C-alpha positions as CSV (number, residue, x, y, z in Angstrom):
1,X,10.9,-18.5,-91.7
2,X,11.9,-16.9,-95.0
3,X,9.5,-14.0,-94.3
4,X,11.0,-13.0,-90.9
5,X,14.2,-11.2,-92.6
6,X,11.8,-9.3,-94.9
7,X,9.5,-8.0,-92.0
8,X,12.4,-7.2,-90.0
9,X,13.9,-4.9,-93.1
10,X,10.7,-3.5,-93.6
11,X,10.3,-2.4,-89.8
12,X,13.7,-1.0,-89.9
13,X,13.2,0.9,-92.9
14,X,10.1,2.2,-91.5
15,X,11.9,3.1,-88.4
16,X,14.6,5.2,-90.1
17,X,12.2,7.1,-92.4
18,X,11.9,10.8,-91.8
19,X,9.0,11.8,-89.5
20,X,6.2,13.6,-91.4
21,X,5.6,17.1,-90.3
22,X,2.1,17.6,-88.6
23,X,-0.3,19.1,-90.6
24,X,-2.3,22.0,-88.7
25,X,-6.1,22.5,-89.5
26,X,-7.3,26.1,-90.4
27,X,-8.9,26.7,-87.1
28,X,-5.8,25.4,-85.4
29,X,-3.9,28.4,-87.3
30,X,-6.5,31.0,-86.7
31,X,-6.1,30.2,-82.9
32,X,-2.4,30.2,-82.8
33,X,-1.5,33.5,-84.4
34,X,2.4,32.9,-84.2
35,X,2.0,29.6,-85.7
36,X,0.2,31.1,-88.5
37,X,2.7,34.2,-89.0
38,X,5.7,31.6,-88.8
39,X,3.9,28.9,-91.2
40,X,3.0,31.9,-93.8
41,X,6.3,33.4,-93.5
42,X,8.0,30.1,-94.3
43,X,5.9,29.4,-97.1
44,X,6.4,32.6,-98.7
45,X,9.9,32.5,-98.4
46,X,10.1,29.4,-100.7
47,X,7.0,29.2,-102.6
48,X,8.1,26.8,-105.3
49,X,8.8,24.0,-103.0
50,X,6.1,24.6,-100.4
51,X,3.3,26.3,-102.1
52,X,1.4,22.8,-102.1
53,X,1.9,21.6,-98.7
54,X,-1.0,21.3,-96.7
55,X,0.2,23.5,-94.1
56,X,0.8,26.4,-96.4
57,X,-2.4,25.9,-98.0
58,X,-4.5,25.6,-94.7
59,X,-2.3,28.7,-93.1
60,X,-3.4,30.8,-96.2
61,X,-6.9,30.0,-95.6
62,X,-6.7,31.1,-92.0
63,X,-4.8,34.3,-93.0
64,X,-7.8,34.8,-95.3
65,X,-10.5,33.9,-92.8
66,X,-8.9,36.2,-90.2
67,X,-9.0,39.3,-92.6
68,X,-12.5,38.6,-93.4
69,X,-13.4,38.6,-89.7
70,X,-11.3,41.9,-89.2
71,X,-13.0,43.4,-92.0
72,X,-16.6,42.4,-90.8
73,X,-15.7,44.0,-87.4
74,X,-14.3,46.9,-88.6
75,X,-17.5,47.4,-90.8
76,X,-19.3,46.7,-87.9
77,X,-20.8,43.7,-88.6
């Protein structure tokens, strides 16, 4: 019975905590160029705070992947 208030408090704290941002994969960024563009723009506007976020790293990786694909197409490969 003494544990019940503790569990109730933990549940309330979990419910009030901020919802974490969804992490997109590199392939999701490659498939959705608007999302990629928006994410890269946000990350480059605030690199000190966002540089190490998973979405920023994945967006940069997707951008690099798309650039390589475009270069291969341009070279006929």
